[in-house]
KEFI-620962 format. One line per field, with one value per residue: residue in one letter; x, y, z of N, C-alpha, C, CB in turn. Coordinates in steps of 0.1 Angstrom, whole numbers. Glycine has a CB too. Layout:
BEGIN
residu: [A/...]
n_u: [X/...]
n_v: [Y/...]
n_w: [Z/...]
ca_u: [X/...]
ca_v: [Y/...]
ca_w: [Z/...]
c_u: [X/...]
c_v: [Y/...]
c_w: [Z/...]
cb_u: [X/...]
cb_v: [Y/...]
cb_w: [Z/...]
***
This chain:
BEGIN
residu: [X/X/X/X/X/X/X/X/X/X/X/X/X/X/X/X/X/X/X/X/X/X/X/X/X/X/X/X/X/X/X/X/X/X/X/X/X/X/X/X/X/X/X/X/X/X/X/X/X/X/X/X/X/X/X/X/X/X/X/X/X/X/X/X/X/X/X/X/X/X/X/X/X/X/X/X]
n_u: [176/200/226/241/247/267/261/279/274/297/297/303/301/316/325/306/294/315/304/304/304/301/310/311/328/345/354/331/326/331/325/326/298/283/279/253/242/231/238/233/212/224/248/240/229/245/268/249/252/276/283/268/279/303/296/285/314/326/310/313/338/342/326/343/363/381/398/407/427/416/394/358/355/377/387/378]
n_v: [989/994/984/960/945/930/910/897/877/863/834/837/818/825/854/870/882/884/910/917/944/946/956/956/937/946/950/972/975/966/951/938/922/918/889/893/914/938/965/966/984/1009/1001/993/1013/1030/1015/1013/1043/1044/1029/1037/1054/1051/1034/1058/1075/1052/1050/1076/1079/1066/1075/1094/1090/1082/1059/1047/1022/1007/978/985/975/970/996/995]
n_w: [685/671/683/696/728/752/778/811/833/857/883/920/945/973/970/951/922/894/865/835/806/773/741/710/708/730/762/784/805/835/868/901/918/953/973/988/970/982/967/937/925/927/913/887/876/876/856/833/828/819/802/780/776/769/746/729/720/706/686/677/672/651/632/630/620/592/571/544/540/558/563/583/602/612/626/653]
ca_u: [180/214/235/243/257/264/260/281/280/305/290/312/300/325/323/297/295/319/296/309/297/307/300/321/335/354/350/336/321/333/321/320/284/285/269/244/237/225/241/223/201/235/258/230/222/262/268/238/259/294/279/259/289/312/289/292/322/329/303/321/355/343/324/354/381/381/410/406/435/415/381/350/356/394/384/372]
ca_v: [981/993/978/945/944/918/914/885/871/849/841/828/819/832/865/868/877/889/912/927/948/939/959/949/926/949/950/983/979/960/957/932/922/908/875/901/922/955/979/965/993/1016/995/989/1028/1037/1007/1023/1058/1043/1014/1041/1069/1040/1031/1071/1075/1049/1057/1091/1076/1056/1086/1109/1085/1077/1049/1035/1011/998/978/993/967/969/1005/995]
ca_w: [675/663/684/707/742/757/796/813/848/865/899/927/960/982/962/951/908/885/860/826/795/759/729/697/713/738/779/785/819/842/884/913/926/970/979/992/961/983/960/927/920/922/903/871/868/870/843/825/820/814/788/771/771/756/729/719/720/698/676/672/667/642/625/625/614/578/568/531/541/567/567/592/621/620/632/657]
c_u: [192/224/239/250/256/269/268/281/289/302/301/306/304/324/318/299/303/308/305/296/303/300/315/331/350/348/348/330/319/335/322/303/283/277/258/231/227/227/236/221/213/240/253/229/239/268/261/248/272/291/279/272/301/311/291/299/331/322/311/332/352/333/339/365/382/397/407/414/430/395/371/355/368/398/382/379]
c_v: [981/994/967/949/934/912/897/884/860/850/830/830/829/845/874/871/889/897/923/931/947/948/960/944/927/951/966/990/969/959/940/934/916/901/883/906/935/965/976/976/1004/1014/996/1000/1031/1031/1016/1034/1056/1033/1028/1056/1063/1040/1047/1074/1065/1050/1073/1090/1072/1060/1097/1104/1075/1073/1045/1025/1001/1000/983/983/967/986/1008/995]
c_w: [664/671/697/713/748/773/799/829/849/878/910/942/968/982/960/935/905/865/847/813/781/751/719/701/724/749/774/795/828/859/891/922/941/971/984/987/966/976/949/923/913/909/887/867/866/857/833/817/812/799/775/766/763/742/718/716/713/685/670/667/651/633/616/623/603/574/552/533/550/569/582/604/624/627/644/674]
cb_u: [172/216/242/248/256/269/237/292/269/322/264/328/306/336/323/290/280/329/284/325/293/304/288/325/338/362/365/335/308/338/300/329/274/285/277/249/231/228/257/212/189/244/260/214/211/276/259/225/264/309/254/241/298/310/266/292/323/330/287/324/364/342/316/357/390/374/410/410/448/427/380/331/351/411/377/365]
cb_v: [981/1003/988/929/954/911/918/879/866/849/835/832/809/830/865/874/874/878/916/921/962/923/976/957/918/958/945/989/985/958/968/938/913/915/864/910/911/962/984/960/999/1015/979/983/1043/1033/992/1033/1071/1032/1002/1045/1079/1026/1027/1080/1078/1041/1058/1101/1059/1042/1094/1122/1077/1089/1033/1040/1014/1003/965/994/950/964/1008/988]
cb_w: [669/652/683/703/751/748/807/806/856/866/902/926/965/980/956/960/899/886/872/820/797/756/732/685/701/735/794/776/817/837/886/922/918/984/994/995/952/991/958/932/934/929/906/872/881/883/845/836/832/830/789/780/785/757/731/721/729/701/682/682/679/649/636/635/626/567/579/516/545/582/565/589/625/603/629/651]
***
């Protein structure tokens, strides 16, 4: 409920799909998935770990860094 993530898939019949995850309008994970999609489960598990860590890092950085001259969204 606290975070909004955007998952985008750009399919390509020859090369498979390019998939990325965005958090606060920044890409935090990008990968390519083959047309056979044989490794989707392992890729998705790894993506969850990396995206979770990116979100935690962004929250920590925002919590620790304060600048009265910058608005909250400018610190991202």
